[in-house]
DRENDO-1510 file (C-alpha; in Angstrom, 1 decimal, always signed):
<recs>
REC; n; res; u; v; w
REC; 1; MET; +0.0; -0.2; +0.2 .
REC; 2; THR; +2.9; +2.2; +0.5 .
REC; 3; SER; +5.0; +3.0; -2.3 .
REC; 4; ALA; +8.6; +3.7; -2.0 .
REC; 5; SER; +8.3; +7.1; -3.3 .
REC; 6; SER; +6.3; +8.2; -0.4 .
REC; 7; ALA; +8.2; +6.8; +2.1 .
REC; 8; PRO; +12.0; +8.7; +2.6 .
REC; 9; SER; +14.5; +7.0; +3.9 .
REC; 10; LYS; +17.0; +9.7; +4.5 .
REC; 11; PRO; +18.3; +9.6; +8.3 .
REC; 12; ALA; +16.4; +13.1; +9.3 .
REC; 13; SER; +13.5; +11.2; +8.4 .
REC; 14; LEU; +14.0; +8.5; +11.2 .
REC; 15; GLY; +14.8; +11.1; +13.6 .
REC; 16; ALA; +11.3; +13.1; +12.9 .
REC; 17; ALA; +9.6; +9.8; +13.5 .
REC; 18; TYR; +11.4; +9.7; +16.8 .
REC; 19; GLY; +10.0; +13.1; +17.7 .
REC; 20; VAL; +6.6; +11.7; +16.5 .
REC; 21; ILE; +6.7; +9.2; +19.0 .
REC; 22; PHE; +8.0; +11.1; +21.8 .
REC; 23; SER; +5.4; +13.9; +21.2 .
REC; 24; GLY; +2.9; +11.0; +21.5 .
REC; 25; VAL; +4.4; +9.7; +25.1 .
REC; 26; VAL; +4.4; +13.2; +26.3 .
REC; 27; ALA; +0.6; +13.4; +25.2 .
REC; 28; ALA; -0.2; +10.2; +27.4 .
REC; 29; LEU; +1.3; +11.8; +30.3 .
REC; 30; GLN; -1.6; +14.0; +30.1 .
REC; 31; ILE; -3.9; +11.1; +30.2 .
REC; 32; GLY; -1.5; +9.2; +33.0 .
REC; 33; LYS; -1.1; +12.0; +35.3 .
REC; 34; LEU; -4.8; +11.2; +36.5 .
REC; 35; PRO; -4.5; +7.7; +38.4 .
REC; 36; PRO; -1.8; +8.7; +40.6 .
REC; 37; ALA; -3.8; +11.6; +41.7 .
REC; 38; LEU; -7.1; +9.9; +42.6 .
REC; 39; PRO; -6.8; +9.5; +46.1 .
REC; 40; GLU; -5.8; +12.9; +46.8 .
REC; 41; LEU; -8.8; +14.4; +44.8 .
REC; 42; SER; -11.2; +12.2; +46.3 .
REC; 43; GLN; -10.1; +14.1; +49.5 .
REC; 44; THR; -9.7; +17.6; +48.3 .
REC; 45; LEU; -13.0; +17.7; +45.7 .
REC; 46; GLY; -14.7; +14.9; +47.1 .
REC; 47; LEU; -15.0; +12.3; +44.6 .
REC; 48; SER; -16.5; +9.1; +44.5 .
REC; 49; LEU; -15.8; +6.0; +43.4 .
REC; 50; MET; -18.1; +6.5; +40.3 .
REC; 51; GLN; -17.2; +9.8; +39.6 .
REC; 52; SER; -13.4; +8.9; +39.6 .
REC; 53; GLY; -14.4; +6.1; +36.6 .
REC; 54; PHE; -15.7; +8.6; +34.9 .
REC; 55; LEU; -13.0; +11.0; +35.3 .
REC; 56; LEU; -10.7; +8.3; +34.0 .
REC; 57; SER; -12.7; +7.8; +31.2 .
REC; 58; LEU; -13.9; +11.4; +30.2 .
REC; 59; VAL; -10.8; +12.3; +28.2 .
REC; 60; GLN; -12.1; +9.6; +25.8 .
REC; 61; LEU; -15.1; +11.3; +25.2 .
REC; 62; ALA; -13.9; +13.6; +22.0 .
REC; 63; GLY; -12.5; +10.4; +20.9 .
REC; 64; MET; -16.2; +8.7; +20.7 .
REC; 65; THR; -17.4; +11.5; +19.1 .
REC; 66; LEU; -14.5; +13.1; +17.0 .
REC; 67; ALA; -12.2; +10.4; +16.0 .
REC; 68; LEU; -13.3; +9.8; +12.8 .
REC; 69; ALA; -13.9; +13.4; +12.0 .
REC; 70; VAL; -10.6; +14.1; +12.6 .
REC; 71; GLY; -8.8; +11.3; +10.8 .
REC; 72; LEU; -10.8; +12.4; +7.8 .
REC; 73; SER; -9.3; +16.0; +8.1 .
REC; 74; ALA; -6.2; +15.5; +9.1 .
REC; 75; ASP; -4.6; +15.2; +5.5 .
REC; 76; GLY; -7.0; +18.4; +4.4 .
REC; 77; LEU; -5.2; +20.2; +7.7 .
REC; 78; GLY; -1.6; +19.1; +7.7 .
REC; 79; LEU; -0.5; +15.9; +9.6 .
REC; 80; LYS; +2.1; +18.3; +11.6 .
REC; 81; ARG; -0.2; +20.9; +12.0 .
REC; 82; SER; -3.0; +18.9; +13.7 .
REC; 83; MET; -0.3; +17.2; +16.2 .
REC; 84; LEU; +0.9; +20.8; +17.0 .
REC; 85; ALA; -2.1; +22.4; +17.3 .
REC; 86; GLY; -3.1; +19.2; +19.8 .
REC; 87; LEU; -0.1; +19.8; +22.0 .
REC; 88; LEU; -0.8; +23.6; +22.5 .
REC; 89; VAL; -4.5; +22.6; +23.6 .
REC; 90; LEU; -3.2; +19.7; +26.1 .
REC; 91; GLY; -0.8; +22.2; +27.8 .
REC; 92; PHE; -4.0; +24.8; +27.9 .
REC; 93; ALA; -6.4; +22.6; +29.1 .
REC; 94; SER; -3.7; +21.1; +31.8 .
REC; 95; VAL; -2.9; +24.8; +33.2 .
REC; 96; MET; -6.6; +25.4; +33.6 .
REC; 97; GLY; -7.5; +21.9; +34.7 .
REC; 98; ALA; -5.2; +22.9; +37.9 .
REC; 99; THR; -7.2; +26.0; +38.6 .
REC; 100; ALA; -10.4; +23.8; +39.0 .
REC; 101; ASP; -12.3; +24.1; +42.2 .
REC; 102; SER; -15.1; +21.4; +41.7 .
REC; 103; VAL; -15.6; +18.1; +39.8 .
REC; 104; PHE; -17.5; +19.4; +36.9 .
REC; 105; SER; -14.8; +22.1; +35.9 .
REC; 106; LEU; -12.1; +19.5; +36.4 .
REC; 107; MET; -14.2; +17.3; +34.1 .
REC; 108; VAL; -14.8; +20.1; +31.4 .
REC; 109; TRP; -11.0; +20.8; +31.1 .
REC; 110; ARG; -10.4; +16.9; +31.2 .
REC; 111; ALA; -12.5; +16.8; +28.4 .
REC; 112; LEU; -10.8; +19.7; +26.4 .
REC; 113; GLU; -7.4; +17.6; +27.1 .
REC; 114; GLY; -9.3; +14.7; +25.2 .
REC; 115; VAL; -9.7; +17.1; +22.2 .
REC; 116; GLY; -5.8; +17.7; +22.7 .
REC; 117; PHE; -5.5; +14.4; +23.0 .
REC; 118; LEU; -6.9; +13.4; +19.7 .
REC; 119; TRP; -5.2; +15.7; +17.6 .
REC; 120; VAL; -2.0; +14.2; +18.7 .
REC; 121; THR; -2.5; +10.8; +18.6 .
REC; 122; LEU; -4.9; +10.1; +15.2 .
REC; 123; PRO; -2.3; +11.9; +12.5 .
REC; 124; ALA; +0.4; +10.1; +14.3 .
REC; 125; PRO; +0.4; +6.7; +12.2 .
REC; 126; GLY; +0.0; +8.5; +8.9 .
REC; 127; LEU; +3.1; +10.9; +9.5 .
REC; 128; ILE; +5.3; +8.1; +10.7 .
REC; 129; ARG; +4.2; +6.1; +7.5 .
REC; 130; LYS; +5.3; +9.5; +5.6 .
REC; 131; LEU; +8.6; +9.9; +7.1 .
REC; 132; VAL; +10.2; +6.4; +7.2 .
REC; 133; SER; +10.7; +3.7; +4.6 .
REC; 134; GLU; +8.6; +0.6; +4.1 .
REC; 135; GLN; +11.7; -1.4; +6.2 .
REC; 136; HIS; +11.1; +0.6; +9.3 .
REC; 137; MET; +7.2; +1.4; +9.2 .
REC; 138; ARG; +6.6; -2.0; +11.0 .
REC; 139; LYS; +9.3; -1.5; +13.7 .
REC; 140; LEU; +7.9; +2.0; +14.5 .
REC; 141; LEU; +4.6; +1.5; +14.2 .
REC; 142; GLY; +4.8; -1.3; +17.2 .
REC; 143; TYR; +7.0; +1.3; +19.1 .
REC; 144; TRP; +4.3; +4.2; +18.3 .
REC; 145; GLY; +1.9; +1.8; +20.1 .
REC; 146; ALA; +3.9; +1.9; +23.1 .
REC; 147; TYR; +3.4; +5.5; +23.6 .
REC; 148; MET; +0.3; +5.0; +25.9 .
REC; 149; PRO; +2.1; +2.6; +28.4 .
REC; 150; ALA; +5.3; +4.8; +28.8 .
REC; 151; GLY; +3.8; +7.8; +29.9 .
REC; 152; THR; +1.3; +6.1; +31.9 .
REC; 153; ALA; +4.1; +4.5; +33.9 .
REC; 154; LEU; +6.1; +7.6; +33.9 .
REC; 155; THR; +3.3; +9.3; +35.6 .
REC; 156; LEU; +2.6; +6.2; +38.1 .
REC; 157; LEU; +6.2; +6.3; +39.4 .
REC; 158; LEU; +6.6; +9.9; +39.9 .
REC; 159; GLY; +2.9; +10.8; +40.9 .
REC; 160; PRO; +3.3; +9.0; +44.5 .
REC; 161; LEU; +6.6; +10.9; +45.0 .
REC; 162; TRP; +5.1; +14.3; +43.6 .
REC; 163; LEU; +1.8; +14.5; +44.9 .
REC; 164; PRO; +2.5; +14.1; +48.3 .
REC; 165; GLU; +5.2; +17.1; +48.8 .
REC; 166; TRP; +3.7; +19.5; +45.9 .
REC; 167; GLY; +0.2; +18.5; +45.5 .
REC; 168; TRP; -2.2; +17.6; +42.3 .
REC; 169; ARG; -2.4; +21.5; +41.1 .
REC; 170; SER; +1.3; +21.6; +40.4 .
REC; 171; TRP; +1.8; +18.3; +39.0 .
REC; 172; TRP; -0.7; +19.6; +36.6 .
REC; 173; ILE; +1.0; +22.5; +35.8 .
REC; 174; LEU; +4.1; +20.2; +35.5 .
REC; 175; PHE; +3.0; +18.4; +32.4 .
REC; 176; ALA; +1.5; +21.4; +31.2 .
REC; 177; VAL; +5.1; +23.3; +30.5 .
REC; 178; LEU; +6.2; +19.6; +29.5 .
REC; 179; THR; +3.9; +19.7; +26.6 .
REC; 180; TRP; +4.7; +23.2; +25.2 .
REC; 181; VAL; +8.6; +22.3; +25.4 .
REC; 182; ILE; +7.8; +19.2; +23.7 .
REC; 183; ALA; +5.7; +21.0; +21.2 .
REC; 184; PHE; +8.6; +23.5; +20.2 .
REC; 185; VAL; +10.8; +20.6; +20.1 .
REC; 186; PHE; +8.3; +18.8; +17.6 .
REC; 187; TRP; +8.0; +22.2; +15.8 .
REC; 188; ARG; +11.6; +22.5; +15.0 .
REC; 189; VAL; +12.4; +18.8; +14.0 .
REC; 190; VAL; +9.4; +17.7; +12.2 .
REC; 191; PRO; +9.3; +18.3; +8.5 .
REC; 192; ALA; +6.3; +20.5; +7.5 .
REC; 193; ASP; +3.3; +19.4; +5.9 .
REC; 194; VAL; +3.6; +19.6; +1.8 .
REC; 195; LEU; +0.5; +22.0; +1.5 .
REC; 196; SER; -0.7; +24.1; -0.9 .
REC; 197; SER; -0.1; +27.8; -0.4 .
REC; 198; VAL; -3.8; +28.4; +0.2 .
REC; 199; ALA; -4.6; +26.7; +3.2 .
REC; 200; GLU; -7.2; +23.6; +2.2 .
REC; 201; PRO; -10.7; +23.8; +4.1 .
REC; 202; ILE; -11.2; +20.5; +6.4 .
REC; 203; ASP; -13.2; +19.1; +3.7 .
REC; 204; ALA; -11.0; +19.2; +1.0 .
REC; 205; PRO; -10.4; +16.5; -1.5 .
REC; 206; VAL; -7.1; +14.1; -1.2 .
REC; 207; GLN; -5.4; +13.5; -4.2 .
REC; 208; THR; -4.9; +10.0; -5.2 .
REC; 209; GLN; -1.9; +8.6; -6.8 .
REC; 210; ALA; -3.6; +8.7; -10.0 .
REC; 211; GLY; -4.4; +12.5; -9.7 .
REC; 212; LYS; -8.3; +11.9; -9.1 .
REC; 213; ALA; -9.4; +13.8; -6.6 .
REC; 214; VAL; -11.9; +11.9; -3.7 .
REC; 215; ALA; -13.7; +14.1; -1.5 .
REC; 216; TRP; -14.2; +12.8; +2.1 .
REC; 217; PRO; -17.9; +11.7; +1.9 .
REC; 218; GLN; -16.4; +9.1; -0.3 .
REC; 219; ARG; -13.9; +8.3; +1.6 .
REC; 220; LEU; -16.1; +7.8; +4.6 .
REC; 221; ARG; -18.1; +5.6; +2.6 .
REC; 222; GLU; -15.2; +3.6; +1.5 .
REC; 223; THR; -14.0; +2.7; +4.8 .
REC; 224; LEU; -17.1; +2.0; +6.8 .
REC; 225; SER; -18.3; -0.1; +4.1 .
REC; 226; ALA; -15.3; -2.3; +4.5 .
REC; 227; PRO; -14.9; -5.2; +7.2 .
REC; 228; GLY; -11.5; -4.4; +8.2 .
REC; 229; PRO; -11.6; -0.9; +9.8 .
REC; 230; TRP; -14.9; -2.6; +11.9 .
REC; 231; TRP; -12.8; -5.6; +13.3 .
REC; 232; VAL; -9.7; -3.4; +14.4 .
REC; 233; ALA; -11.9; -0.6; +15.9 .
REC; 234; LEU; -14.2; -3.4; +17.8 .
REC; 235; CYS; -11.1; -5.2; +18.6 .
REC; 236; PHE; -9.0; -2.2; +19.9 .
REC; 237; ALA; -12.5; -1.4; +22.1 .
REC; 238; MET; -12.1; -4.5; +23.9 .
REC; 239; TYR; -8.8; -4.0; +25.0 .
REC; 240; SER; -8.6; -0.8; +26.2 .
REC; 241; GLY; -11.6; -0.6; +28.1 .
REC; 242; GLN; -10.0; -3.1; +30.6 .
REC; 243; TRP; -6.4; -2.3; +30.3 .
REC; 244; LEU; -7.4; +1.4; +31.5 .
REC; 245; ALA; -10.0; -0.4; +33.9 .
REC; 246; VAL; -7.5; -2.3; +35.7 .
REC; 247; VAL; -4.2; +0.0; +35.3 .
REC; 248; GLY; -6.2; +3.3; +35.9 .
REC; 249; PHE; -7.4; +2.0; +39.3 .
REC; 250; LEU; -4.2; +0.3; +40.4 .
REC; 251; PRO; -3.3; +3.3; +42.5 .
REC; 252; SER; -6.4; +3.5; +44.2 .
REC; 253; ILE; -6.4; -0.6; +44.7 .
REC; 254; TYR; -2.7; -0.6; +46.2 .
REC; 255; THR; -3.9; +2.7; +48.3 .
REC; 256; GLN; -6.5; +1.3; +50.1 .
REC; 257; ALA; -4.4; -2.0; +50.9 .
REC; 258; GLY; -2.0; +0.5; +52.9 .
REC; 259; LEU; +0.9; +0.8; +50.1 .
REC; 260; SER; +2.4; +4.4; +49.7 .
REC; 261; GLY; +5.0; +6.3; +48.5 .
REC; 262; LEU; +7.7; +4.7; +46.2 .
REC; 263; THR; +6.5; +1.2; +46.7 .
REC; 264; LEU; +3.2; +2.3; +45.4 .
REC; 265; GLY; +5.0; +4.3; +42.6 .
REC; 266; LEU; +7.4; +1.7; +41.4 .
REC; 267; LEU; +4.6; -1.2; +41.6 .
REC; 268; THR; +2.2; +0.8; +39.4 .
REC; 269; ALA; +4.8; +2.0; +37.3 .
REC; 270; VAL; +6.1; -1.4; +36.3 .
REC; 271; ALA; +2.4; -2.5; +35.5 .
REC; 272; ALA; +2.2; +0.1; +33.1 .
REC; 273; ALA; +5.7; -0.3; +31.5 .
REC; 274; VAL; +5.6; -4.0; +30.7 .
REC; 275; ASN; +3.2; -3.2; +28.3 .
REC; 276; MET; +5.8; -1.7; +26.4 .
REC; 277; SER; +7.3; -5.4; +25.8 .
REC; 278; GLY; +4.4; -6.7; +24.1 .
REC; 279; ASN; +4.1; -3.4; +21.7 .
REC; 280; MET; +7.6; -3.4; +20.8 .
REC; 281; ALA; +7.3; -7.4; +20.4 .
REC; 282; SER; +4.6; -7.3; +18.1 .
REC; 283; GLY; +6.2; -5.0; +15.6 .
REC; 284; ARG; +9.5; -7.5; +15.7 .
REC; 285; LEU; +7.0; -10.8; +15.5 .
REC; 286; LEU; +5.1; -9.3; +12.7 .
REC; 287; GLN; +8.4; -8.6; +10.7 .
REC; 288; ARG; +9.3; -12.3; +11.3 .
REC; 289; GLY; +6.2; -13.8; +10.1 .
REC; 290; ILE; +4.3; -14.6; +12.6 .
REC; 291; HIS; +0.2; -14.3; +11.9 .
REC; 292; PRO; -1.3; -11.1; +13.0 .
REC; 293; SER; -4.5; -12.8; +14.6 .
REC; 294; VAL; -2.4; -15.3; +16.3 .
REC; 295; LEU; -0.9; -12.3; +18.2 .
REC; 296; LEU; -4.2; -11.1; +19.1 .
REC; 297; ALA; -5.5; -14.3; +20.2 .
REC; 298; CYS; -2.2; -14.7; +22.6 .
REC; 299; GLY; -2.7; -11.3; +23.7 .
REC; 300; PHE; -6.3; -11.6; +24.7 .
REC; 301; LEU; -5.7; -15.1; +26.4 .
REC; 302; ALA; -3.1; -13.8; +28.6 .
REC; 303; MET; -5.1; -10.8; +29.6 .
REC; 304; SER; -8.0; -13.4; +30.5 .
REC; 305; PHE; -5.5; -15.7; +32.5 .
REC; 306; GLY; -3.6; -12.4; +34.1 .
REC; 307; ALA; -6.6; -10.8; +35.4 .
REC; 308; LEU; -7.8; -14.2; +36.9 .
REC; 309; LEU; -4.7; -14.3; +39.3 .
REC; 310; ALA; -4.8; -10.6; +39.9 .
REC; 311; PHE; -8.1; -10.5; +41.3 .
REC; 312; SER; -9.8; -13.9; +42.0 .
REC; 313; GLU; -10.4; -14.6; +45.6 .
REC; 314; PHE; -8.3; -17.5; +45.3 .
REC; 315; THR; -5.3; -15.9; +44.9 .
REC; 316; GLN; -6.3; -13.8; +48.0 .
REC; 317; SER; -3.5; -15.3; +50.2 .
REC; 318; TRP; -0.7; -14.9; +47.8 .
REC; 319; PRO; -0.4; -11.0; +46.8 .
REC; 320; TRP; +2.7; -11.3; +44.8 .
REC; 321; LEU; +1.2; -14.0; +42.5 .
REC; 322; ARG; -1.7; -11.3; +42.3 .
REC; 323; TYR; +0.5; -8.9; +40.9 .
REC; 324; ALA; +2.6; -11.4; +38.7 .
REC; 325; GLY; -1.1; -11.7; +37.5 .
REC; 326; VAL; -1.4; -8.1; +37.0 .
REC; 327; LEU; +2.2; -8.1; +35.0 .
REC; 328; LEU; +1.0; -11.0; +32.6 .
REC; 329; PHE; -2.3; -9.1; +31.8 .
REC; 330; SER; -0.5; -6.1; +31.0 .
REC; 331; ALA; +3.0; -7.5; +29.2 .
REC; 332; CYS; +1.2; -10.0; +27.0 .
REC; 333; GLY; -1.7; -7.4; +26.3 .
REC; 334; GLY; +0.3; -4.9; +24.6 .
REC; 335; LEU; +0.7; -7.7; +21.6 .
REC; 336; VAL; -2.8; -6.2; +20.9 .
REC; 337; PRO; -2.4; -2.6; +20.3 .
REC; 338; GLY; +1.0; -2.8; +18.3 .
REC; 339; THR; -0.5; -5.3; +16.1 .
REC; 340; LEU; -3.8; -3.2; +15.4 .
REC; 341; PHE; -1.6; -0.4; +14.5 .
REC; 342; SER; -0.3; -2.5; +11.6 .
REC; 343; LEU; -3.5; -3.9; +11.2 .
REC; 344; ALA; -5.2; -0.6; +10.3 .
REC; 345; VAL; -2.8; +0.0; +7.6 .
REC; 346; ARG; -3.1; -3.2; +6.2 .
REC; 347; LEU; -6.7; -3.3; +6.2 .
REC; 348; ALA; -7.7; +0.2; +5.1 .
REC; 349; PRO; -10.0; -0.1; +1.9 .
REC; 350; HIS; -7.1; +2.0; -0.2 .
REC; 351; GLU; -4.1; +4.4; +0.9 .
REC; 352; ARG; -6.4; +7.4; +1.0 .
REC; 353; ASN; -8.1; +5.7; +3.7 .
REC; 354; VAL; -5.6; +5.0; +6.1 .
REC; 355; SER; -6.0; +8.2; +8.2 .
REC; 356; THR; -9.7; +7.5; +8.4 .
REC; 357; THR; -9.2; +4.1; +9.3 .
REC; 358; VAL; -7.0; +5.0; +11.8 .
REC; 359; GLY; -9.4; +7.6; +13.1 .
REC; 360; TRP; -12.1; +5.1; +13.1 .
REC; 361; MET; -10.1; +2.8; +15.1 .
REC; 362; GLN; -9.3; +5.2; +17.6 .
REC; 363; GLN; -12.9; +6.0; +18.1 .
REC; 364; GLY; -13.6; +2.4; +18.8 .
REC; 365; SER; -10.4; +2.6; +21.2 .
REC; 366; ALA; -11.9; +5.8; +23.0 .
REC; 367; ALA; -15.3; +3.7; +23.2 .
REC; 368; GLY; -13.8; +1.1; +25.1 .
REC; 369; GLN; -11.8; +3.7; +27.7 .
REC; 370; PHE; -15.0; +5.6; +28.1 .
REC; 371; ALA; -16.9; +2.5; +29.1 .
REC; 372; GLY; -14.5; +0.4; +30.6 .
REC; 373; PRO; -13.7; +2.2; +33.9 .
REC; 374; PRO; -17.0; +3.1; +35.0 .
REC; 375; LEU; -18.4; -0.4; +34.4 .
REC; 376; VAL; -15.4; -2.0; +36.4 .
REC; 377; ALA; -15.8; +0.8; +39.1 .
REC; 378; TRP; -19.9; -0.3; +39.2 .
REC; 379; LEU; -19.2; -4.0; +39.4 .
REC; 380; ALA; -16.9; -3.4; +42.1 .
REC; 381; SER; -19.1; -0.8; +44.1 .
REC; 382; GLN; -21.7; -3.8; +43.6 .
REC; 383; VAL; -20.3; -6.9; +45.0 .
REC; 384; GLY; -18.2; -4.2; +47.5 .
REC; 385; GLY; -14.7; -5.0; +45.9 .
REC; 386; TRP; -12.8; -6.0; +43.1 .
REC; 387; GLN; -12.8; -9.7; +43.0 .
REC; 388; TRP; -15.0; -10.1; +40.0 .
REC; 389; THR; -12.9; -8.2; +37.9 .
REC; 390; TRP; -11.3; -10.9; +36.2 .
REC; 391; LEU; -14.9; -11.6; +34.8 .
REC; 392; ALA; -15.7; -8.2; +33.0 .
REC; 393; THR; -12.1; -8.3; +31.4 .
REC; 394; GLY; -12.8; -12.2; +30.3 .
REC; 395; LEU; -15.7; -11.2; +28.6 .
REC; 396; CYS; -14.0; -8.4; +26.6 .
REC; 397; CYS; -11.1; -11.0; +26.0 .
REC; 398; VAL; -13.7; -13.9; +24.7 .
REC; 399; VAL; -15.1; -10.9; +21.9 .
REC; 400; GLY; -11.4; -10.4; +21.6 .
REC; 401; GLY; -10.7; -13.7; +20.5 .
REC; 402; VAL; -13.7; -13.8; +18.3 .
REC; 403; LEU; -12.7; -10.6; +16.3 .
REC; 404; SER; -9.0; -11.9; +15.8 .
REC; 405; VAL; -10.9; -14.8; +13.8 .
REC; 406; LEU; -12.8; -12.4; +11.7 .
REC; 407; ILE; -9.7; -10.3; +10.8 .
REC; 408; ALA; -8.2; -14.0; +9.8 .
REC; 409; ARG; -10.7; -14.3; +7.6 .
REC; 410; THR; -10.8; -10.8; +6.3 .
REC; 411; LEU; -6.7; -10.9; +5.9 .
REC; 412; SER; -7.4; -14.4; +3.9 .
REC; 413; GLN; -10.0; -12.8; +1.6 .
REC; 414; GLN; -7.7; -9.7; +1.1 .
REC; 415; ARG; -5.0; -12.3; +0.2 .
REC; 416; GLU; -7.1; -13.9; -2.4 .
REC; 417; VAL; -8.4; -10.8; -4.3 .
REC; 418; SER; -4.8; -9.5; -4.9 .
</recs>
């Protein structure tokens, strides 16, 4: 789907691609800053468990409603411009969030952070694809898949050290400043968008390789009428909802268990960080010829077993076995997003539909992250603890396994047609 001419192989392009990845990590820091701050926010703003769940997932509201539209408009606006605007919005929303004096106002600025996060993350796979050659693309897309666990791990590690000393408001301001710094670096290292001298409207048609303009309604119709974009979007929803629910509530769960400070930070940070190993491994395994559906099935199977170890009442007397289950859940689960980012490029109906397909997949991811934490929090509040969390995540894994079979069939049909 990618021609050699459209993927420059200059060393500078590799550096720019890594600049894109690091920008995604910083955007993920803005999402990951919340979980370690939940205990303090519960005390200062009176957050309930259900409100904590919605606050965790609220940033995905923009993804649920706008991801497809942003994916459609990214080529018209310019991929670099979209990411740069997202970084600036993230910084602004974080500064304003630091001034919040109520749960409602914090939620408003959290929702705006969701918009900025979307502008940063949706154009990134397409921009990486344009910056590097085919031989580097799968590996770097696997690395890109690790942006979220990388940012989450850093905040989970540093949060328990920072928050007791300086509080959550300075924590918000810290990430606002960091986001604006990376925005400047991104502006300097990433090549400018190749656009006409006259600014294009967001619904401007995209030029195909044959030179024929294709307007956004046709690109939307092509994407949503193909099965591949639906399978990757639903599969991402099954993964993202349970991962954010488990990792997002870990600081609260471990705080209730009496952990604090460096111990709390290390345990929760490692749980998020090991997810990167699965993301990076997926890119290398795909390069070695392992079928994507096999990686997806293995990832979901490991997540179901890991959650059972982590939350079942049968392991209550073995805390380290429970923690090993969390690590298994997160590490092997990382195979799923890394594989899906590669599949989004392969299953797009046409080269012109890649950004739209990634947008649809991210919309599915956002829907999962929006629904997952509140549902798990509701289940925990109903049964009086987290002991049935494995059942909720297990159902997601079953659906994910079915979707991996459908993806395999779609890839097989795609090969037969070609």
